[in-house]
Each structure stands twice: as C-alpha cells, then as structure tokens.
N, C-alpha and C positions, 0 to 999 in steps of 0.2 A: 210724813211731816214729823218734825222733831222740835222740841223746845230747847232753846239755848239761853243761858244767862249772859246778858250784854255787859259791856264795860261800866254802864251806869247802874248796874244791879237789877235792871228790869229783865223780865223774861219775855222772849219773843219766839214765835213759831215760824219755822222755815220749811218750805216745801223742797223736796229733793227726789231724785230718781235713783233707786237702789240699783247699782250695777251688778253686784254679786254679794253673796254671803260667804263667810269663811270662819274657821276656828283658829285660835292661837293658843298654844300651850306653853307655859313658862314653868321651869323647874325652880322651885323655892326650897329653902332649907326644911320647911315643914311639909313639903310634898309638891306635886304638880298641880297647877291651876289652869283650867281651860276656859277660854272666853269665846262666846259666840259674837261675831262682829259683822258689820255691813260696810261696804264701800259705797258711798253716796255722792252723786253729783248734785250740789245745792244750787238752786236757782237764784239769780240776782234779783233784789227788790226793785220795784218801780222807783222812779227818781225821787218821789216825795210822798209823804203820807196822804196828801189829798188825792193823788193818783192811785196809790195802793188801796185806799178805802173808797174808791170812786162809787161803788155800788151801795154804800151804807144808807141807812134810813136818815131822816132829817135831824135826828139828835146828834150830839157830838161824841157819843159813846162808840169807840171802835169795836167794843164787844158786840154791838148790835149788827155788825156787818158779817154776813156769812159767805161773802165772795170777796177775795182779794185779788188785785192785779199784780203780776210779777213779770219781769222780763223773761223772754224765752231764751235766755242765755244763762250759762252757769259760771260760778266761781271756778278759778283754777284749782286743781286738786292740791290739797294740803293736809295738815294733821286733822282738821275738822271733817275731812272726808271719811274718816274711819270712826265709826261709833259703835258702842255696844248695842246689840239687837234690842235689848230691853229699853233703850232710850227712844225707840221709834214710837211716836205718840199715836198716830192714826194715818189712814190713807186719805187720798183726795182724788177728785176728778178734775183733770185739766181741760180747758177749752180755749179756743181762740177768741179774743175780745178786741174790738177796734174802738178807739177813742178819737172823736173828732171827725169832721167831714172835709174840711178844707185841706188840712195837713194831717191825715189820719196816722195814728200810731197804733201798732199792733202789740198787744200784751198777751200773757197767758192768764186766764181767769182760773183761780184755784178755789174749788168748792170742796171743803172738807167733808168727809164722811164722818159724822159725829158718833163714832164709836172708837174706843181705844183698841189698839192692835196688840195682842198678847201672843208670845211664842212659848 
C-alpha cells in the first residue's frame, strides 16, 4: 500500500502488487545518485465510497473501517507504476469478498497490516 496526494489535495491509500524492485542511477554534475524503485500494479477502486467502505462501523468516519473493497482489476501501467521504495507505506492481506445475493459482485477485500514497511 502507498499513499498518494489526490487532485483535491487529500491523501488516499492505494493497494498494489509489487511486480519487481530495481535500482536506477543518474549521473549529476555533483556525482552519481542511485534510487531504489518498485514497479507496482495498482488496483482499481470500488465504484463508489459506499461500496469501498462497505464493512465500516455505523459511524460515518472512514477511518473506522479496517477493511476496504477494491476491484480485482488493475490500472494500466503508467508513470505512477514506478515509485521509490520508501513510499511503500505498508503491506495488506487480500481476500475475495462477495456483495449481494441476487446479483452478486465480487471484490477484493483489502485488510492492511498495521505496521509500516521500512527498507
């Protein structure tokens, strides 16, 4: 999971699957600089906030929700797919979650492991 600043200046956490880690070195006038990077496939959010926070407690506080629903599909690879390793916030446990009985929809339940990940 990693946090991103959205267009409206809010911060949101996105789950993703790290495909691989790599290093990149750039030669600058002051010397070489090496970065540790990750290539990540980011999962698409559920269609609306009500679905995403389906498992929250009765209050309206999204922070009270420790399970979020996401689509089991990923964004296309783009510049956001490459992030510095130190921007990885934490890990999570994925699980299949079905909403509804008449016309069931299957999502991925994301359960964060509440400890930050440091390299």
